[in-house]
C-alpha positions in Angstrom: 59.6 83.6 -79.6 60.7 80.5 -81.6 57.2 80.1 -83.0 57.1 83.7 -84.1 60.4 83.3 -85.8 59.1 80.2 -87.5 56.1 82.1 -88.8 58.3 84.9 -90.1 60.6 82.5 -92.0 57.5 80.6 -93.3 55.7 83.7 -94.5 58.6 85.5 -96.1 59.0 83.3 -99.2 55.2 83.3 -99.6 55.2 87.1 -99.4 58.0 87.4 -102.0 56.1 85.0 -104.3 53.0 87.1 -103.9 55.0 90.2 -104.9 56.1 88.5 -108.1 52.6 87.7 -109.4 52.4 88.9 -112.9 48.7 89.6 -113.0 49.1 92.6 -110.7 50.6 96.0 -111.8 53.8 97.3 -110.3 52.8 99.6 -107.5 54.7 102.8 -106.3 57.3 102.6 -109.0 58.5 106.2 -108.4 58.9 105.6 -104.6 62.3 104.0 -105.1 63.7 107.2 -106.6 62.7 109.4 -103.7 65.6 110.8 -101.6 63.6 110.6 -98.3 60.8 108.3 -97.2 59.0 108.2 -93.9 56.7 105.8 -92.0 56.1 104.1 -88.7 56.4 100.6 -87.3 54.8 98.3 -84.8 56.1 95.0 -83.6 57.1 92.6 -80.8 60.4 91.6 -79.2 61.9 89.1 -76.8 65.0 90.2 -74.9 67.4 88.0 -73.0 70.7 88.4 -71.2 74.0 86.9 -72.2 75.5 86.2 -68.8 79.1 85.6 -67.8 80.3 84.5 -64.4 83.5 84.8 -62.3 82.8 81.5 -60.5 80.2 78.8 -59.6 78.6 76.4 -62.0 75.1 77.4 -61.0 73.8 80.3 -63.1 70.9 82.7 -63.1 67.6 81.3 -64.4 66.5 84.0 -67.0 63.1 83.7 -68.5 62.4 86.3 -71.2 58.9 87.5 -71.8 57.2 89.0 -74.9 57.5 92.7 -75.4 56.2 95.3 -77.8 57.8 97.9 -80.1 56.6 101.2 -81.7 58.4 103.9 -83.5 59.0 106.1 -86.5 60.9 105.3 -89.7 63.1 107.6 -91.9 64.8 106.3 -95.0 67.6 108.2 -96.9 68.5 106.8 -100.3 72.3 106.8 -100.7 72.6 104.6 -103.8 70.1 102.6 -105.8 70.5 99.6 -103.5 71.9 101.2 -100.3 69.8 103.3 -97.9 70.5 104.8 -94.5 67.7 104.1 -91.9 66.9 106.0 -88.7 64.2 104.3 -86.6 63.6 106.1 -83.3 61.2 104.4 -81.1 60.3 102.7 -77.7 60.1 99.1 -76.7 59.0 97.4 -73.5 60.4 94.1 -72.3 60.5 91.9 -69.2 63.1 89.3 -68.0 62.3 87.2 -65.0 65.6 86.4 -63.2 65.9 83.8 -60.4 69.0 83.6 -58.3 70.5 80.2 -57.6 69.6 79.1 -54.1 73.1 77.8 -53.4 74.8 81.1 -54.0 76.2 82.3 -50.6 75.5 85.9 -51.7 71.7 85.2 -51.8 70.7 86.3 -48.3 67.0 85.4 -48.6 66.5 82.0 -50.4 62.7 82.6 -50.3 63.0 85.9 -52.3 65.1 84.9 -55.3 62.9 86.0 -58.2 63.3 89.5 -59.8 60.9 90.6 -62.4 63.0 93.0 -64.4 60.6 95.2 -66.4 62.2 97.8 -68.7 61.0 100.5 -71.1 63.7 101.6 -73.5 64.0 104.6 -75.8 65.9 103.2 -78.8 67.8 105.1 -81.5 69.1 102.7 -84.2 71.0 103.9 -87.3 71.5 101.1 -89.8 72.5 100.6 -93.5 70.0 98.7 -95.7 71.4 96.7 -98.6 68.5 95.8 -101.0 68.3 93.4 -103.9 66.8 94.7 -107.1 63.1 95.0 -107.1 61.2 91.8 -108.2 57.9 93.1 -109.4 56.2 94.1 -106.1 58.8 92.7 -103.7 62.3 93.7 -102.7 64.3 91.7 -100.1 67.0 93.4 -98.1 69.5 93.0 -95.2 70.4 95.6 -92.6 73.4 96.2 -90.3 74.2 99.0 -87.9 74.3 100.2 -84.4 71.9 101.6 -81.8 71.9 103.4 -78.5 69.0 102.7 -76.1 68.1 104.4 -72.8 66.5 102.3 -70.1 63.9 104.5 -68.4 63.4 101.8 -65.8 67.0 101.0 -65.1 67.1 102.1 -61.4 70.8 102.7 -61.9 70.9 105.5 -59.4 68.6 103.9 -56.8 70.1 103.3 -53.4 67.9 100.2 -53.1 69.5 96.9 -54.4 68.7 93.2 -54.3 68.5 93.3 -50.5 65.4 95.4 -51.1 64.2 93.3 -54.0 65.4 95.8 -56.7 67.5 94.6 -59.6 69.5 97.4 -61.1 70.7 98.0 -64.7 72.7 100.7 -66.3 70.7 103.3 -68.2 72.7 103.4 -71.5 72.9 100.4 -73.8 74.9 100.4 -77.0 74.4 97.5 -79.4 75.0 96.0 -82.8 72.0 95.3 -85.0 71.7 92.8 -87.8 68.5 91.8 -89.7 66.6 91.0 -92.9 63.3 91.7 -94.4 61.2 92.2 -97.5 59.5 95.3 -98.8 56.1 94.6 -100.3 54.5 97.2 -102.6 50.8 97.1 -102.0 48.1 99.2 -103.8 47.8 101.9 -101.1 51.1 101.7 -99.1 54.4 99.9 -98.8 54.5 97.1 -96.1 57.8 95.8 -94.7 58.0 92.9 -92.3 61.5 92.4 -90.9 63.4 90.6 -88.2 66.3 92.1 -86.3 68.8 90.8 -83.9 70.3 93.1 -81.2 73.6 92.4 -79.4 74.6 94.7 -76.6 78.3 95.7 -76.4 78.7 96.7 -72.8 78.0 95.2 -69.4 74.6 96.5 -68.1 74.7 95.2 -64.5 74.9 97.6 -61.6 76.6 95.3 -59.1 75.7 94.7 -55.4 76.4 92.0 -52.9 74.0 89.5 -54.5 75.6 89.8 -58.0 79.3 89.2 -57.0 79.5 85.9 -59.0 78.3 87.7 -62.2 81.0 89.1 -64.4 78.6 90.7 -67.0 75.1 90.9 -68.3 74.5 92.0 -71.9 71.2 92.2 -73.6 70.6 90.0 -76.6 67.3 89.7 -78.3 65.1 89.7 -81.4 62.8 92.3 -82.9 60.0 91.5 -85.3 58.8 94.8 -86.9 56.1 95.7 -89.4 56.8 99.0 -91.2 54.1 101.0 -92.9 55.0 103.8 -95.3 
């Protein structure tokens, strides 16, 4: 994921500079005055866990994998530089978790890996604070909250880590912070953005294997490309 972040930070100034080229007309000048705007987004993510422990120095080995995002986009203009965004969508993610072999709770040292695959329905509501438009570019930052529902949580499953099943809670509430730039292209508006997500509540459904774990909270990064 670091290389993707590097690419985003490298390309953002270039995209802003492109948007300031004076030999191109200003596109979609009336769009900024619309009360509502709609679109869709595609993107990628990488989710990890922030883990806290009650004891032991050895910790879980958590290896995040690349996931994908898709969703819709609704923009409500509140003031000239402040908008309210609602971005319902879905994202998939995978976190490979390996239990430490030395934990007494680990009953089968040869079966310590759990591939935690999740599909979330995500409902973020954020405020967007935009700079003034610079020709065909407009940088912004966002901040808000989201509620997500893990369709693969296994929260109510009777099987646990003894059966090879790692369980998470279905609901996840989180803070979201991000930045991006709106680019006014001839036929549509294109918005690349990067978003950090920070879960507020413990998501772990405990069992005998997870006694040393005090909490697991999702933290991760979204890179989205909005088309409108």
